[in-house]
N, C-alpha and C positions, 0 to 999 in steps of 0.2 A: 555619440555613436548611435546609429540606428541599425535595424535589420533591413537592408535594402533588398531590391527585387532579386538580384543575383544570389545573394546569400540565402534568401528565403527559398528560392527554388532548389538550391543545393541542400538545405536542411530538410525540405520536404522529401527529396529523394533519399537522403540518409535515413530518415525515420521510416518512411514507407518501405523501402527496399530492405532495410534491416529487419523490420518486422516480418514481412511476407517471404523474404528469400533467405533469411538466416535464422532468426529466433524461432519462428514457428516450425519450420522444417526440422530444426535440430531436435526440438522436444517431441514432435510427432514421430520422428524416426526412432528415437531412443527410449522413450519413457512409457509408451502405451503397453499395458499388460494385456495381451490378447488371451491369456490363459485364465487369469483369475479376476480380470476386470480392473478398472481404475488405472492409476498411473504410478510408476516407480520413478521417483524423482531424484534419488541420490546417485548422481552421475559424475564420473571422472571427466577429465579434460576432453577425451575423445567420444564421450557419450556412453562409455561402458557403465553398466549398472554395478555399483559397488556396495549397495545395501538395498535389499528388496523390501524392507519395511516401508510403510506408507504413512506420510504425514497427512492428517485430515485437512488441515488448512489448505495444503496444496491440491488436494482432490477438488475442493470447492473452487479454489482460485483458477485452476486450469479449465475446469468445466465452465466457469463464468467467462473466461477469456474466449473460449471457443464459441460460446453462445453470443457473446458481444460482437465478435467478428462476423458471425453469420448474420446477425441482425443489422449491423451498421456498416459493414464493409462490402460483403458479397455473400449471397446465400449458397455457399458451397456445401454440397451434400456431405463431404468428408467432415467438415467442421461440425455439422449438426449431429452426425452419427457418433462422433467422438464425444461431443457434449453429453449425448444420451448415455454413452458408455460410462462416462464419469459419474453421471447422476445415478445410474443403477448401482454402482459400487457404494456411493454415499448412502443411498436408501437401504441397501441390504446389509451394510457392515459398519456404518459409522455412527449409528445411534444406539445408545444403551437402552434396551427395553425396560430396564428396571426403573429408570427415572425420566426417560425421554431425552436426556442430555446427550451431547455428542462426545465421542472420543477425540483425543488429540493425536494418537499414535496407534496404528494397528499393524498386524503382520501383512505379508503379501496376500495371504488368503482372506484377510479381514478379521482375524481374531484380535480382540482388544488387548492393548498393552498399557495404555496410559490415558488418563483424563486430567485435564488441567482445572484449576479452580475458576478460571475465567471462561467466558463463553464465546470466544472469537470464532471457533469452528462454526458456530451457528450463523454468525454474520456472513461468512463466506459461502456457506451452503445456501443461505437465503438469496444472495445475488445470483448464484448459479441457477437455482430453480427459477428465479425471476426471468432470466434470459431465455431459458427453455420454454417457459410459459408464453413469452412473446413470440418465440420462433415457431412454436407448434400450435398455439391457440388452445392447448390442453389445460383446462382449469385445474386439473390435479397438481400440475406444477405450480400454479399460482397459489393454491392452497398450502402446498409445502413451503413455498417462499414466505407466506404470511406467518405460518406457524413457527418457522425457524427464526424469523425476525422477532416475533413475540417472545420466544424462548430466550433469545439474546438479551432483550430488554429486561425481561422478568428476572433472569439470573443475576444480571448486573445491578439491578435496583433493589431486589428483595429476595436474594437467595436464602433459603431456610435450611437446605439440606447439605450444603458444602461447608466443611469446617474452614474458617478464615485462615489465611496464611499468617497474619499478624494478630497479636492481641490488641486490646483497646488502649494499651498504654500510650501509643503514639499513632493515632489514627491519621490516615492519609487519603487523599483523593488524587487520581491520576488523570492525565490528559487523554489516555488511550480510549476510554469508553465514550466520552462525548464526541471525539473526532471520528471514531469509526461509526458511531451512530449517524453522524451527518452524511458520510459517503454511502453508507448502506441504504439509508432512507432516500438519498438522491437516486441511487441506482434503481430501487424498487418503485419509486415514483414514476420513473421513466418506463420501466418494463411492465409493471402490473398495476400502475396507478394506485399505489398503496394508500389506503385511507390513513389520515393523520400523519403522512410523511412530513408535511410542513411543520406540524406541531413538534415532532421529535427533532427536526432540524433546528427550529427556533429555540427550543429548550436547550439543546446541546451548545449552540452558539452562545446563548446567554450564560451557561455554566462556564464556558471557556473564558468569556470576557470578565465575568464576575470573579472567578477564582484563580485563573492561570495567567492572565495578562497583567503585567506590573509596569505601569507607566513610569514610575519613579526610577526604576533601574533598567528600563528598556529591555524587557525580557519576557519570554513565554516560559513559565515554569512547567516542568514535566510532572512534578509531584508537589502537592501542598497539603497543609493541614485542612481540617474539615471546613474552616471558614476562609480558606485561601491564604493562611499565614505561612511564612517561610519557616521551614523546619531546618534548623542549622546543624544538620548532621549529613554524613555522606549521601544517604538516600534522598534527602530533601534538597541538597545543593546540586545534585547531578542533573545536567541538562542534556537533552538529546536534540541537537539542532535540526537534524534531518526530519525527525518526527514532527517537530513544531512547524517546519516549513511545509511538510505534507498537509498538516491541518490548515495552514495558511491558504494553500491553493483550493482546498475544499470550500473554504469560506469565500474566497474570491469568486470561485465558480458560481456559488449560490447568488452572490451579488450580481454577477453577469446575467444569470438566468432570470432574476427578478427585476433587473434594472435598478438595483439598490446601491447607490454610491457609498453609503455608510458601511455596508458589508465589504465592498471592494477596498475601502480605506482600511478597515480592520485587518483584512487579509494581508494587504501590503505592509501595514505596520508590523505584523507578525514576521513577515519575510525580512523586512529591514532589520529588525532587532536580532533575529537569529542568524542572518547572513553575517552580521558584524561579529557575532560570537562564534559562529561555526566555520567560517571560511579560513582555511589554513594559509596565512599570509606568507609563510615561508615556502611551502611546497605546492600549494594549490589543493583544491578539493575540499569537501566538507568533512570535518572531524566527526568522530562518532559520539564521544562524550566530552563535555567541558564542565567545569565547576562554576556556579553562578558568581562566586567571589574570586575566581581566578586561582583557587587553591588546587593542590594535586587531587586527581580523581582516583577513586579506589579501583575501578575496573582496569585491568592491565591492558585491555585492547582499546582503551579510550582514544588513542591517536591513530588507529587504523582507518583505512578508507574502505568502508563497505560499499557495495554496489548501490543499494537502494537509497541512501540519503542523496547520492548524486542524481539518481533518477528523479527524485521528488523536487530537488532544486532546479533541475532543467525545466520541469513543467512549471513550477511556481514563477521563475523569472520570466519565462516566455509569456505566461498568462498575464503577469503584472505589466509587462511592456505592452501587450495587446490592449489591456484595459485602460492604461494611463497614458501611454505614449512617452513616458519618461525615459530619457536616454540611458540613465543608470541601469535600468532593468535590461535593456538590450546589451549593455556592456557586461553585466553580470551573467546573462545567458551565454554570451560568447565565452566568457571565462570558464563557466562550469561545463558547458558543452565541449569545448575544445580540450579541457583537461581530462574529462571523463573519457572521451573518445580516443584520446591518445594513450590511455593506460588500461582500460578494462576490456575492450574487445580482443578476441583471440582470432587473428586473421588466418591462422593455419587450420584450426579445427572447428571454428564457428562458435557462436554465442559469446558470452562474456565470462571472464573470471569474476568471482564474487568478493574476494578478500585480498586487499593490498596492504603493504606496509605504508607508513606515513609518506614516504618519498615516492610511492607509486610502484615499487617492486612487487611482483606477485608473491603473496604469502602462501596461498593454497591453490592447487589446480582444480579444485572442485568446481563443477558447473551447477550442481544442485545438491540439496540436502533437505532437512526438515524445514528449513527457513527459506532457502533460495530455490525458487522455481519459476515457472513462466507466469509472472504476475507484475512486479514493480517495473521491470525493464520493458516488457512488451506493452504494458499500460502506458508508460512514458512515450514509447514510439508511436502508439496509436493516438494518444491525446495530442501530442505535439504535431503530428501529421494533420490531424483534424483542425487544430487551431490555426496552423499556417495556411492550410488549403482554404479555409473559410474567411481568411482575413483580407480585407482590402484597405489600402491607405486612403 
């Protein structure tokens, strides 16, 4: 099976029109806080704001998306002004002056509520500032992007001020930091020509290959011991297939950009292993958690279908097909695209539901919260539109 011209044209229209005529208008209409700045992203099915608190991840993510669209789709004044609107709120309210780190959760007015031990708020702020630097030519944004990226790196590698979540009894390393480093450095390399971007990408890919990829069991481990060893407890055995598949396409994309077949093979290998473990052979879609040994998983939402693993699998399978021409990837893309688009979109009120039961029934009518916002899904729509539009057989 391949993606023929007729299907490609249909997919392009689905991704492009979904992004520009559904996803983006839904969020712009309902989430922009004209009174206090930033974005209120906890939305019910019809876009009603049901919690005015603001997740800092989503402030950075939506600001990035608006800047990305301005720079790479069309220079619409509305998108640029809203990106600046988001950046002002981030600047004024999302950094702790005591230590320079970013908050995770603030009130509508910007008063701090919570800070996490990890520093992913900084990574999303970095790419947001980077797009604004590219859009405006303002070096202040570029400086903010560099500083936020460095804070993200420093905190994850050598944090001295944040008490660890775990003791040293069972030390672990996670997939999250290296994979987010890859995509953040990729974004900043493109937007502000970040110095040492390739160094951080190379280091992160090496860490993933050395510690997390297990050829003998055909698996990408989410968490391992300090030397890559399997930790035979719930935390160590739990896999997140969608997360690993997301990392797979970051590495494939790097291989595409560099013309490096080895990186493409590595990304495809990661996709192959985690598709086999994550695809729900009974109901379709990507499961949220599975156990590396096939044992029961501790998290009770393990078999739900969240929106974002499906988004990442749609990108990864399409990119793998484009890069290799292997028919299985076209088949997998058809499976995940068709399953996702037959269950997640809300044709009555727009945008997508975020949380389904295993069989595809809607579990919650939420359109947005601290975790779901205008990021994974519109990024999928944009990337797939770009991949298909630029591809020639």
